[in-house]
C-alpha positions in Angstrom: -5.9 -8.1 4.8 -18.3 -7.3 6.4 -20.5 -5.8 7.9 -20.9 -2.2 6.6 -22.6 1.0 7.4 -23.7 3.6 4.8 -25.6 6.7 4.3 -29.3 6.3 3.2 -28.3 7.3 -0.4 -25.7 4.7 -0.6 -28.1 2.0 0.5 -30.0 2.3 -2.8 -26.8 2.3 -4.8 -25.4 -1.0 -3.4 -28.4 -2.9 -4.5 -26.9 -2.8 -8.1 -25.1 -5.7 -9.7 -21.7 -5.5 -11.4 -20.7 -7.7 -14.3 -17.3 -9.4 -13.9 -14.7 -10.0 -16.6 -15.5 -13.8 -16.4 -19.1 -13.1 -17.5 -20.6 -13.6 -14.1 -22.8 -11.4 -11.9 -21.5 -10.3 -8.5 -24.0 -9.1 -5.9 -22.8 -5.9 -4.2 -22.8 -6.4 -0.4 -25.9 -5.1 1.3 -25.2 -2.7 4.2 -26.7 -2.2 7.6 -28.9 0.8 8.1 -27.4 2.7 11.1 -24.3 4.8 10.2 -21.4 5.1 12.7 -20.6 8.4 14.3 -18.3 11.1 12.8 -15.4 12.2 14.8 -14.4 15.8 15.6 -11.8 17.6 13.5 -9.6 20.7 13.8 -7.1 22.5 11.5 -4.0 24.3 12.8 -2.3 26.9 10.7 1.5 27.1 10.6 4.0 29.8 9.7 4.0 28.8 6.0 0.2 28.9 5.7 -0.7 29.9 2.1 -4.5 29.9 1.7 -4.5 31.5 -1.8 -2.0 28.9 -3.2 -3.8 26.8 -5.8 -0.9 25.6 -7.9 -1.2 23.9 -11.3 0.5 20.5 -11.0 3.5 19.9 -13.2 4.1 16.1 -13.8 7.7 16.9 -14.9 8.7 18.3 -11.5 6.0 17.3 -9.0 5.3 13.9 -7.2 1.6 13.7 -7.7 0.5 10.3 -6.5 1.5 7.4 -4.2 4.0 6.1 -6.8 4.5 9.4 -8.6 2.5 8.7 -11.7 -0.9 7.1 -11.7 0.6 4.2 -13.6 3.1 3.8 -10.8 6.7 3.8 -12.2 8.4 5.7 -9.3 10.7 7.4 -11.8 11.6 11.1 -11.8 12.9 12.8 -14.9 15.2 15.1 -13.0 19.0 14.9 -13.3 20.4 17.9 -11.4 21.3 15.4 -8.7 23.3 12.7 -10.5 26.0 10.1 -10.1 28.7 12.8 -10.4 27.6 15.0 -7.6 25.3 13.0 -5.3 28.2 12.7 -2.8 27.7 16.4 -2.0 24.0 15.9 -1.1 23.2 17.5 2.3 20.3 17.9 4.6 18.4 21.0 3.8 15.6 20.9 6.4 13.4 18.7 8.5 9.9 18.8 9.9 9.5 16.9 13.1 6.2 15.6 14.4 5.3 16.0 18.0 4.6 12.3 18.5 5.9 8.8 17.9 3.9 7.2 15.1 4.1 4.3 12.7 5.3 6.4 9.8 4.5 4.5 6.7 2.9 7.4 4.8 3.7 8.0 1.2 4.8 11.6 0.4 3.3 13.6 -2.4 4.5 17.0 -3.5 2.4 19.5 -5.5 3.5 23.0 -6.5 6.0 23.4 -3.6 3.9 21.6 -0.9 4.5 18.2 0.6 1.5 16.3 2.0 1.6 13.2 4.3 -0.5 11.5 6.9 -0.5 9.6 10.2 -3.4 7.7 11.8 -5.3 10.9 12.7 -3.4 13.8 11.1 -2.8 15.2 7.7 0.1 17.6 7.2 1.1 20.2 4.6 4.6 21.5 4.7 6.7 23.8 2.5 8.7 21.5 0.2 11.8 23.8 0.2 12.1 24.7 3.9 9.9 22.2 5.8 7.8 24.8 7.5 4.3 23.9 8.5 1.5 25.2 6.2 -1.3 23.4 8.1 -2.2 20.4 10.1 -5.6 18.8 10.1 -6.6 16.4 12.9 -9.5 14.1 12.6 -10.2 12.3 15.9 -11.4 8.7 15.3 -14.9 8.3 16.6 -14.4 4.6 17.1 -11.4 2.3 17.1 -11.3 -1.3 15.8 -11.1 -3.9 18.5 -7.6 -4.7 17.4 -5.4 -2.4 15.3 -1.8 -3.2 15.9 -0.4 -1.1 13.1 -2.4 2.2 13.7 -1.3 3.5 10.3 -2.3 5.5 7.3 -0.4 5.4 4.1 -1.2 8.7 2.4 -3.5 10.9 0.4 -4.7 11.3 -3.1 -4.6 14.8 -4.7 -7.0 16.0 -7.4 -8.0 19.5 -8.5 -6.9 21.2 -5.3 -8.4 18.6 -3.0 -6.9 15.8 -0.8 -8.6 12.5 0.0 -7.8 10.0 2.6 -9.3 7.1 4.5 -9.8 6.8 8.3 -9.7 3.7 10.5 -13.1 4.5 12.0 -14.6 3.6 8.6 -14.7 7.0 6.9 -13.4 8.8 3.8 -12.9 12.6 3.9 -11.7 15.4 1.6 -9.6 18.4 2.5 -8.9 21.7 0.8 -5.2 21.3 -0.2 -4.4 25.0 0.3 -6.1 25.5 3.8 -6.6 22.0 5.3 -10.3 22.8 5.7 -12.5 19.6 5.8 -14.9 19.7 2.8 -16.8 16.5 3.3 -16.7 13.3 5.5 -18.6 10.2 4.7 -19.1 6.7 6.1 -17.5 3.8 4.1 -17.1 0.9 6.5 -17.4 -0.6 10.0 -14.4 -0.8 12.3 -16.2 -3.1 14.7 -15.7 -5.9 12.2 -12.0 -5.3 11.9 -12.0 -3.5 8.6 -9.9 -0.3 8.3 -8.9 2.1 5.6 -5.1 2.7 5.6 -4.6 2.6 1.9 -3.7 5.8 -0.1 -6.7 6.4 -2.4 -6.4 7.1 -6.1 -8.3 10.0 -7.6 -9.0 10.7 -11.3 -11.7 12.1 -13.5 -13.8 13.5 -10.7 -13.8 10.3 -8.7 -12.0 8.8 -5.6 -11.2 5.1 -5.3 -10.4 3.2 -2.1 -10.8 -0.2 -0.6 -10.8 -1.8 2.9 -8.2 -3.6 4.8 -8.9 -6.3 7.4 -8.9 -9.6 5.5 -7.3 -11.3 8.5 -10.4 -10.7 10.6 -13.4 -13.0 10.8 -15.8 -12.5 8.0 -14.2 -9.3 6.5 -14.4 -9.3 2.7 -12.4 -6.9 0.5 -14.2 -4.4 -1.7 -13.4 -1.4 -3.8 -15.6 1.7 -3.8 -15.8 4.9 -6.0 -17.0 8.3 -4.7 -17.8 11.6 -6.3 -14.8 13.9 -5.6 -16.9 17.0 -5.1 -19.6 15.5 -2.7 -18.4 12.2 -1.3 -21.4 10.4 -2.8 -20.8 6.7 -3.3 -21.0 5.8 -6.9 -20.3 2.0 -6.8 -19.1 -0.7 -4.5 -17.5 -3.9 -5.9 -16.8 -7.0 -3.8 -13.5 -8.7 -4.4 -14.9 -12.1 -3.3 -17.5 -13.4 -5.7 -20.9 -14.5 -4.5 -22.2 -15.9 -7.8 -21.0 -17.3 -11.1 -18.0 -19.6 -11.9 -15.5 -17.7 -9.7 -17.7 -18.2 -6.6 -17.3 -22.0 -7.2 -13.6 -21.7 -6.4 -14.6 -21.4 -2.8 -16.4 -23.9 -0.6 -20.0 -23.0 0.4 -20.1 -20.1 2.8 -21.5 -20.8 6.3 -22.0 -18.8 9.4 -18.9 -20.4 11.0 -16.8 -20.3 7.9 -17.7 -17.5 5.6 -15.9 -16.6 2.4 -13.6 -13.8 3.3 -10.3 -12.1 2.5 -9.1 -10.3 -0.7 -8.7 -7.0 1.2 -6.5 -4.2 0.1 -4.3 -2.0 2.2 -1.7 -0.1 0.0 -2.7 1.7 -3.1 -3.7 1.2 -6.8 -2.7 2.0 -10.4 -4.8 3.8 -13.0 -4.9 3.2 -16.7 -6.4 6.5 -17.8 -6.6 5.5 -21.5 -8.6 2.3 -20.8 -10.4 3.7 -17.7 -9.3 0.9 -15.5 -8.3 0.7 -11.8 -5.7 -2.0 -11.0 -6.0 -3.4 -7.5 -3.8 -5.8 -5.6 -5.6 -8.2 -3.2 -4.6 -10.0 -0.1 -5.0 -13.3 1.6 -8.0 -15.6 1.8 -9.1 -16.4 5.4 -8.4 -18.2 7.6 -4.9 -17.3 6.5 -3.1 -20.5 7.6 -5.9 -23.2 7.4 -6.2 -24.1 3.7 -8.3 -27.2 4.7 -11.2 -24.8 5.4 -11.1 -23.1 2.1 -10.1 -25.6 -0.6 -9.9 -24.3 -4.2 -8.4 -21.2 -5.8 -10.4 -18.8 -3.7 -10.8 -16.1 -6.3 -10.0 -13.2 -6.3 -7.5 -13.4 -3.4 -3.7 -13.1 -4.0 -4.5 -11.4 -7.3 -4.4 -8.3 -9.4 -7.8 -7.2 -10.7 -8.8 -4.4 -13.0 -12.1 -2.7 -12.5 -13.9 -0.4 -14.8 -13.6 3.0 -13.2 -17.1 4.1 -14.4 -19.2 1.4 -12.9 -16.9 -1.1 -11.0 -17.3 -3.9 -13.5 -14.5 -6.4 -13.3 -12.6 -6.4 -16.6 -9.5 -8.4 -15.7 -8.3 -10.7 -13.0 -5.0 -12.6 -12.6 -4.3 -14.7 -9.6 -0.5 -14.7 -9.0 -0.3 -17.3 -6.2 -2.3 -20.5 -6.4 -0.3 -23.4 -5.0 1.1 -22.2 -1.7 -1.6 -19.8 -0.4 -1.4 -20.6 3.3 1.4 -18.2 4.4 -0.5 -14.8 4.6 1.5 -13.8 1.5 -0.6 -10.9 0.3 -0.1 -9.4 -3.1 0.8 -6.2 -1.3 2.4 -3.5 -3.3 0.5 -1.3 -5.7 0.5 -2.6 -9.3 2.6 -0.8 -11.9 1.7 -0.3 -15.5 4.9 0.1 -17.5 5.5 0.8 -21.2 9.1 -0.3 -22.1 11.3 1.6 -24.6 10.3 -1.0 -27.2 6.6 -0.4 -26.7 5.8 -3.4 -24.6 2.9 -3.0 -22.1 3.8 -4.6 -18.8 1.8 -5.2 -15.6 4.3 -5.4 -12.7 3.5 -6.7 -9.3 5.5 -7.8 -6.2 4.2 -9.6 -3.2 5.0 -10.8 0.3 5.9 -14.2 -1.3 9.2 -12.6 -2.3 8.7 -12.5 -6.1 8.5 -9.8 -8.7 6.0 -10.7 -11.4 5.9 -9.3 -15.0 2.9 -9.9 -17.2 2.2 -8.8 -20.7 -0.9 -6.6 -20.4 -1.9 -7.2 -24.0 -1.9 -11.0 -23.8 -2.1 -11.7 -20.0 0.9 -13.9 -20.3 3.4 -14.3 -17.4 6.7 -13.2 -18.9 8.9 -13.8 -15.8 8.8 -14.3 -12.1 11.9 -13.3 -10.2 12.8 -14.1 -6.5 13.9 -11.0 -4.7 14.0 -12.4 -1.1 15.0 -15.6 0.6 12.5 -18.4 -0.1 12.5 -21.5 2.1 10.0 -24.2 3.0 7.4 -22.5 0.8 5.8 -25.8 -0.1 6.0 -27.3 3.4 2.5 -27.8 4.9 1.8 -26.1 8.2 1.5 -28.5 11.1 -0.5 -28.9 14.3 2.4 -29.7 16.6 4.2 -27.4 19.0 7.3 -27.2 16.8 5.4 -25.6 13.9 6.6 -24.9 10.4 9.4 -22.4 9.7 9.1 -20.6 6.3 10.7 -17.7 4.5 9.6 -15.1 3.6 7.7 -14.8 6.8 4.4 -13.0 7.2 6.3 -9.7 7.5 8.7 -10.6 4.6 9.0 -10.3 0.9 7.8 -7.0 -0.7 5.4 -5.0 1.4 3.6 -1.7 0.9 6.2 0.1 -1.3 6.6 -1.5 -4.6 9.4 -1.4 -7.3 10.7 1.5 -9.2 11.3 1.5 -12.9 13.8 3.5 -14.9 13.2 3.9 -18.7 16.8 5.0 -19.0 18.1 1.5 -17.9 14.9 -0.5 -18.7 15.3 -2.0 -15.2 13.2 -2.6 -12.1 14.5 -1.9 -8.7 12.9 -3.9 -5.9 13.1 -3.6 -2.1 12.6 -6.7 0.0 12.6 -8.1 3.5 14.2 -11.3 4.7 12.4 -12.1 7.9 11.1 -15.7 8.5 8.2 -17.0 10.6 7.2 -20.2 12.4 3.6 -21.2 12.5 1.7 -23.9 14.3 -2.0 -24.2 13.2 -5.1 -24.9 15.2 -7.5 -27.8 14.5 -10.3 -26.4 12.4 -12.9 -27.5 15.0 -11.2 -25.2 17.6 -11.4 -22.0 15.6 -13.3 -19.2 17.3 -15.3 -17.2 14.8 -15.8 -13.8 16.5 -16.5 -10.5 14.9 -13.7 -8.0 15.2 -11.0 -10.5 16.1 -8.2 -12.1 14.0 -9.2 -15.3 12.2 -5.9 -16.7 11.0 -6.0 -20.3 12.1 -2.7 -20.0 14.1 -2.5 -22.2 17.3 -1.5 -19.4 19.6 -4.2 -16.9 20.6 -1.6 -14.4 21.7 0.5 -14.8 18.5 -2.1 -15.0 15.7 0.5 -14.5 13.1 3.1 -16.9 14.5 6.6 -16.4 15.9 8.9 -14.1 14.0 12.6 -15.0 13.9 14.8 -12.8 16.1 15.7 -9.5 14.5 19.4 -10.5 14.6 18.5 -12.8 11.7 16.7 -10.4 9.5 18.2 -8.6 6.5 17.2 -6.7 3.4 17.8 -6.7 -0.4 17.6 -4.4 -3.3 17.5 -6.2 -6.6 17.9 -4.7 -10.1 16.1 -6.7 -12.8 16.4 -6.3 -16.5 12.9 -5.2 -17.8 13.2 -7.1 -21.1 14.5 -10.5 -19.8 13.9 -10.7 -16.1 17.6 -11.3 -15.5 19.1 -10.0 -12.3 21.5 -7.2 -13.0 22.8 -6.6 -9.5 21.9 -7.0 -5.8 22.6 -5.0 -2.7 22.3 -6.6 0.7 22.0 -4.8 4.1 21.7 -5.9 7.7 18.2 -4.6 7.9 15.0 -4.9 5.8 14.3 -2.4 3.0 10.6 -1.4 3.5 10.7 2.3 2.5 9.9 3.7 -0.9 12.4 3.3 -3.7 12.8 5.9 -6.4 14.8 6.0 -9.7 15.9 9.3 -11.3 17.2 10.5 -14.6 20.4 11.3 -12.9 21.2 7.6 -12.9 20.4 7.1 -9.2 18.2 4.9 -7.0 17.2 6.3 -3.6 15.8 4.2 -0.7 16.2 3.4 3.0 16.1 0.6 5.5 15.0 -0.2 9.0 18.4 0.7 10.4 17.8 4.3 9.3 20.3 4.2 6.4 19.1 6.5 3.6 21.2 5.6 0.5 21.8 6.6 -3.1 23.0 3.8 -5.4 24.3 3.9 -9.0 21.3 2.6 -11.0 23.6 0.7 -13.4 26.0 -1.0 -10.9 24.3 -1.0 -7.5 27.3 0.8 -5.9 26.4 3.0 -2.9 27.4 6.5 -3.8 26.0 8.4 -0.7 24.4 7.5 2.6 22.9 9.3 5.6 21.7 7.7 8.8 18.6 9.4 10.2 18.8 7.5 13.5 15.2 6.2 13.0 13.7 3.1 11.3 12.5 4.2 7.8 9.4 2.7 6.2 7.7 5.7 4.6 7.9 7.5 1.3 11.1 8.4 -0.6 10.5 11.0 -3.3 12.2 13.5 -5.6 10.8 16.7 -7.0 11.8 20.2 -8.0 10.7 23.4 -6.3 11.9 26.8 -7.3 14.1 25.1 -10.1 16.0 23.1 -7.4 15.8 19.3 -7.2 15.2 17.8 -3.7 15.0 14.3 -2.2 12.6 13.8 0.7 12.2 10.8 3.1 9.5 10.0 5.7 11.5 8.7 8.7 10.5 7.3 12.1 8.6 4.0 12.0 7.4 3.3 15.6 5.8 -0.2 15.5 6.4 -2.1 18.8 3.8 -4.8 18.0 4.1 -5.8 14.3 7.7 -4.8 13.5 9.1 -4.7 17.0 10.5 -1.3 16.3 10.9 1.8 18.6 11.4 5.3 17.2 11.7 8.8 18.3 9.0 11.2 16.9 8.8 10.9 13.1 10.2 13.5 10.8 10.2 14.5 7.1 13.7 15.2 6.0 14.6 17.0 2.8 18.0 16.8 1.1 19.5 18.8 -1.8 22.8 20.1 -3.2 24.4 23.4 -2.2 23.1 26.3 -4.1 
């Protein structure tokens, strides 16, 4: 979207240097010495509690990561539910939470159990009947000064353990079978505005997570690696360079105007063959005052690849250089795609309303396709009361759920939001640099991200894009934004949902809606497919209660599971 606290062991580790892909040295940020407190936690057992269940994951039938695979294609090689019978899909079961929450969590499913999160809770439910296995609650010890979203976007699973971040600056591990807390470590400082809503990635005995908060004064994005067994921090890499050529793309840092931004808040992709972690980065700050941060401001608005062993930066590609004053984060997790003809693609989508396709072998941009309404993008922001109106707005374009890819059609399927914003900026001399508060440069103190258009004007798009050429194959428009996960299946289907509560299945080849079900709640969470007990299911995380950011009200959230009649 930093001031940091760490354990004494971590203090010694962060004195190290990491070598970037541009041949420069980056100083890892030095932490304060006093760690923040740890909150209390409890685990509740449910009727489906199965403490001896330690399943072996099956990539062919399970949904094991934020975007299913670590490379992130959101494709399921299951075809029991297909274009011929999807019209008979029915609701099998639902698990309802006991509170209204901003449900943006990804769903993962491992060996017959679905896992998901809220701000303070982690749930495990039976994937075939929705009965509770366990519920772990971690009570935040501290809250950020401002946290309008109050959200967590999911867990990582590895070797029978779950890992997730917490917005009081902690990372913790749970036993996936019992919900027992295994370790809990300090990774950040919420008093500065940094939070940890991203779904981590876990691989090869390590857990990877970064901080959000790039819209707050002085908060700098960073990615950290931890030992999966102990929680010991292994490395900590800043995403804003402090030395070398990349640091010269920023003006000199001062107390009043520090280099900041490049935070992360969704999830990441893993290239297990190359040992690289691909990370999307957000805005430079102040978001709307480009005059205070001339230059390219590396590594904001970028995709970077870090060596998973030591955090060395191996690759960086800035996707937005010319119009970086709209808070258009590169938001969705990157996707590493191998096409049927063996081409290695890096796919990214951002709040600027574009899908980007790059050749991973040459770093060449192959195509850039608009998937949302784009208007006044080059118009400078103004000081007057009228402001500048632009689309996508700061809540527009592609958000935390990225595209799906089907190798059967060699096509990408992208959800997008049409919702525009009007911004008036503040004279730079009137900025108020205060720790823990937004530092966007907007004129209004009560509306630091501007004025959103009325909801009556918003809409959503699903766009299908040819993976070889970038040509648009079809588009589907709805009266509400598509923010939820989107999933392609071997049955020739694409599943997704919008903020009107419409959960739909489309023909992947034509875009025709073949089935729909209204949940009665705004939907912005995960949409997955998996098999349990030889039966294919579709699950959706419904109920996005977000009165501040998204102006949405919802009844208590629920996880709904659909399937065919036996």
